[in-house]
Each structure stands twice: as structure tokens, then as C-alpha cells.
N, C-alpha and C positions, 0 to 999 in steps of 0.2 A: 556632513559625514559621508554622504553619497559621493560627493565630488572627490573627497580624499580616498575613498574606497576605489573608485574608478582610476584615479591617478596612480594609486599603488599597483593596481593590476597592470596598467599600461606601461609602467616603468620596470616591471619584473622581467628577468631574463628567461624565465620559464614558468609555466602555470600547471598545477596539478588540479584537475577537477574531479568531482565525485561521480559524474555521469556524462554521457554523450550530449544530453540536453544542456547541461551547464556549459559544456565546451562550446556548443553553438551560440549560447548567449555571450560568452566571452569573445568569440569571433565577431559577433555583431557590434561589439564595442570598438572594433577596428584593430584588435590585437593581432600582430603578424608574426610573433615569435613562436616558440615551441609550446604546444599544449598537450598534456598527457591526461588520459582518463584512468583513474584508479577507483574502481567501485569499492565502497566500504563493505564490510562483512556483517553477517547476522550472527547472533550468539549461538554457540555450539549446542545449547539445549534444544534448539529448534530442529536439530538434525537427528534427534533420537527417534527410534522407530515408533510410530503412533500405535497405541494399543488397539488391537482388533476387537471390535464389539461383537461378541458372540450372541448377544441377545437379538431379538427381533427388532427390525427398524422401528424407530419412534413413529408415533402417529403424526408428530409435528415436524415440519421442515423448517430449519432454523437458518436464516440469513443473518450475518453479523457484520458489524462495523467496529473498528477500534481506532481511535484518534480523537483529536479535539472536537468536541460536539458543537461548540459555539463559534467555530471559525468559518468565515465567509468563503475562504479558499477551499475548504473541504466539501462545500456544495451539498450539504445534507438535505437542504430543502428540496432541491431537484431530485435527489435520490429517493426521498420519502414519497414524493408525488409519483415517481415512476413505480415504486413498490406498491403504492395504493391501487395501481391498475391490475395487480394480481387479484383474482376473484376468490381464490381458495381460502377457506377459513383455517386450514391446517398449516398455514405458513406464517411465521413471525419474523420480525426484523428487530434485532437487538442492537442498541446503540451504546457502546462502551467508550467512556472517556470523560475527561474533566470538562467543566463548564461553569460559567458565571450566571447565577440566577437572574441577574439584572441585565444581561446581554440581550439585545433586541433579537438577534438571530436565534438564540436559545428560546426566547419567549415564543417565537413563531414555530419552532420545532416542537415545543411543549404543546402548543395548541393543536398542531397537526397530529401529534401522538394521542391526544385526548379524543380526537375525532375518530381514531382507528385503534382499538385495543390490541391489534396485532403488532403495533409499534411500541417497543418497550425501552425506556431510558434507564440504563442499568447503573450509571455512575462510573467513577474511575475504575480502570482495569488494574488490579494489583499486579505488580511486576512478577511476583512469585507465582501467579496464577495464569500468566499469559498463555503458556502452552496449553493448559487445561481449557482455557476459553476458546482458543483457536480450534482445538479438537472437538469442541461442542458444536461448531458451525458445520452446516452442510455446504455452505458457500459463503465467501467473504465479499460483500458488496462495498466497494470503495469509490464513491462518486466524486472524488476530488477533481478540482479544475486543473491543478498543476502540482507537480512534485519535483524537487531538485533531484531526488533519488527514488524514494518510495519503499522504505524498509518493510512496512506492514504487508505489502504485496508478497514479498519473498518469504516473510515469516509464515504467512498463511500457506503458501505453496510448499514450503519445507515440511509442513504438517500434512500435505496431501489434500489441502482444501482448495477447490477452484475459486478463482477471483474474477469478479465482474467489475469492469470499468467502462466509462463512457468513451466513445470513439473520438470525441473532440477534446479529450483531456490531454494536457501536455505532461506526459510521463515518459521517462527515458525508455527508448525502444528495447534496451537490454533487460529492463525490468518487466515490461508488460508483454513480452513476446508470447507468453503462454496464457494470457488473460482472455476471458470471454468479453468481447467488446460489443457494446450496445449503443443505440441512439436514444430512443425514448420508450423502450419497452423491454422488459426482462424476458428472455426466451423461455420456452417450456421448461419447467423445473426438472423434468425427467432428463433433459439433455444436460443440464448443469450437474445433476447428481451423478451422471455417468462418468464425470471427471473426478469424483471423490476418491481420495486415497490412490491417485494415479501416480505410478512410479515416475512418469515423465516429469511431473511437476516437482517431485522431491529431488530427482536427479539434477534437474536444471538449477534448482535453488541451491543445491550443494556446492555449486561453483562459487557462490558468494560467501565464502568462509573468510574469517579474519586471517587465517593462515595464508590463503591465496592473496588477499589484499596486501598483507605485509611483504610477501615475497615480491609482488609486482612493484610495490613502493621502493623496496631496497634496490631492485634492478634499475629503476629510473634514477635514483640517487647516484648509483655507481656509474651509470652512463654519463650523467651530468658532471660528476667529479673527474672522470677520465678525460673529459674534453676541456 
């Protein structure tokens, strides 16, 4: 299947990729023809104005993750171990997403979480509650190794939630431009919280709407048809 997939790419007259990173991967295959990048969009509901919390700040600082919990690529083991370096008892790390109880990676994550009650395995994130879940985070910690695009990053930023990623992660530059990038230590939480509900994050994420994506796609199709 992989050979057929590569053969199909190399025999195409033009390629449309979802990110600059995927474009680089296609170029590494030796593809010499036209490559266009059309970023996908995120759902309009993420662009609604976050509710302003008029109550006093919670005593607990909540870092969150949304994605497959038992995936090796998502790199949660490393993320958890970096989180554990935080000494404060008033910070928690919520892991939202599906998992297989018999998966070896999940078993290790479960063991790590049992050793630190601040790490909480929440289970699948219901689609209808995604916005509410993002809004509950003070920061979104996404320890992934690699993303073809990285929708959760933009979804969080559209809600004004700062995003933490690893410096060595392969994430498209257009997606992680405004992320807090770390090596093996989470910076002071006060610094991260200063980005919360930042208009810069929401304004940048707003560029990744489905309306813009479709307009760009139609422009590319029209250019190809004209030629």
C-alpha cells in the first residue's frame, strides 16, 4: 500500500497538502511538480467569544490535553514526566481522549498517574463539550512528537488558551507559531497564565476558518483548470 501511495503521489500533476510540513515530506520523495498548501479549518464554534469569568480565579491551575491517550506519537509519557517536575500542589494535568485499557502505553500512563494524583485520566472528550473543556484549561499541553497539521493547537488558541509544545516536535510552523516551546521543563506558570485569553491567539487562529480554506482551495482549482 505504501508503494502504491508513493507511486500515486509521484505520478500526479499537482499536489495539495494540508500543511507546510507535509509539503516538505512530499518534496523529500523527489516530487518536482506543483505543490500547494491549503490548511484545513477549525469549526466555527471555536470562534465564539469565550465567557469572561467574573468570579475569583480558581485555586487550582489546570493544564489539559485532548487527543488519543494511548498513542506513541502523542508522546504523553514524556509530557507526564515533564509535568511531574512541577512542584506545586495546586496544578493538575487532565488527559482527555480515548484509549485501549490493554494498550501497553496506556498501562504506563495509568501507572504514572497513580503515582501522582495531580494527573487525571478523564476519558473521551464528548464532541458537544469540546469548547467547554478547552475553556476550562489555563493552558493546553500538547506533547506530541509529530503532527501533519495539529487541529487541537488551533482549537485551544481560538479559545484564548495558551499552548505548550516541545521544541523538537515536528509541527507545521504555521500552526505552532504562537506556542510556548519547551525542552524538558515547563516554564513558570505565571508566565503561561499571562497568555490566557490573549487576543493575539484568537486573532491568529481565526485565519484557519473553513471559509478561508475553501476559498483558497477554489482559487487553486481555478488556476489549475485555466492552465
